[in-house]
N, C-alpha and C positions, 0 to 999 in steps of 0.2 A: 883634412880632416874635416870629420861631419860637427856642423853645431844646431843648436837648438837656442830657441827662446820661450823664458819663462817671462811669463806677464803671470803678475801679482795686483791683486786690486786689495789697497792696504786700507784699513780705518785711520781718519784722520792723526790720532792721538795716536798711533804706532808707526807714523812714516817714519821720524826720526832716528827711532830704533831700527827700523828697517836698513833705511839708510844707512848707519854704521855701520851695521852686521854686513853688506855689501861693500862696501867700500875698507874694510878691513880683512874682507874675503878676495884668498889668490883664488877663486872660481867664478870670479865674474866682476872679468876686465874691464867690459863694457854696459853700460846699462844708461833707464832715459828715466826719469819722471814726471811725470805730469798731474795737473788736477782732472779729475772725470766724475762722471757722476754715474753710478755701479744700478743699477734695475734689474727689477727681480732676486733679490736675495728679500731672506728670511724676515715677514713682516715684525717677529720679533724681538728682530734686531736694530730695529730703527727708528728714531727719536719720532713722537709726534707729530714733529714739523715735515720729518723726510716722509711717514706715513702719505699725510699730506699730500707732497711733493710725486710721490710714486718714486723718489728715488733719493740715494743714501750720497752725499760727497765723500770723494775718496782719492787716492792718488792710486794711480796708476802706476808702477814699475814694470820695465820689458828689461831682461836681463838675457845678452848673446852671450852662449857660453859653448864651451867643447862637447861634445856630446857623453864625450869619457867620466865628467864632473859633473854628472845629473845626480846622481846620487847623496855624492857629497855635498851638493849645496845645497837640494831639497831636505838633508838632513840635520846643516846646518841652521837652516831656517824652522823647521818641525823642535826642533829644540828648544830656538829663544821663542816660538811663538806657540805652543802649546796652548789649544782652547781659547785662542784671541777670535776665530773669524777668518783668517786671513782668507783668502781663497786663491787660487791658482792655475792655469791649465799651458803645459808646454807642448809646443809646435815645432816643427821641421823649419830648418833656417834655407832656404834653395839655394840662396848665395849672398855674400857677402861680400865686402870691399870697401875701399877708400880710394873716392875720384881725387887724382892728384893732379 
């Protein structure tokens, strides 16, 4: 089975809503979340403090999922987060497994 990794940069204000959506989604069986600093975002979307620092505080979420579930997962996220500035990218997963 071919797998993908969806990486999301989530504004802190949306973190709980996004994590709740993923926890309830059958298309997101494994994911992680971690605080991060996002660089290169549109200046108009940054607070004054973030503009001075040159970075925005965010949560990075990575979801490993079956390639066949890509459109369903992205459609769910688009419906829930339209207009919020949530950024994402999808990459191929070369190998995945569990060290037992």
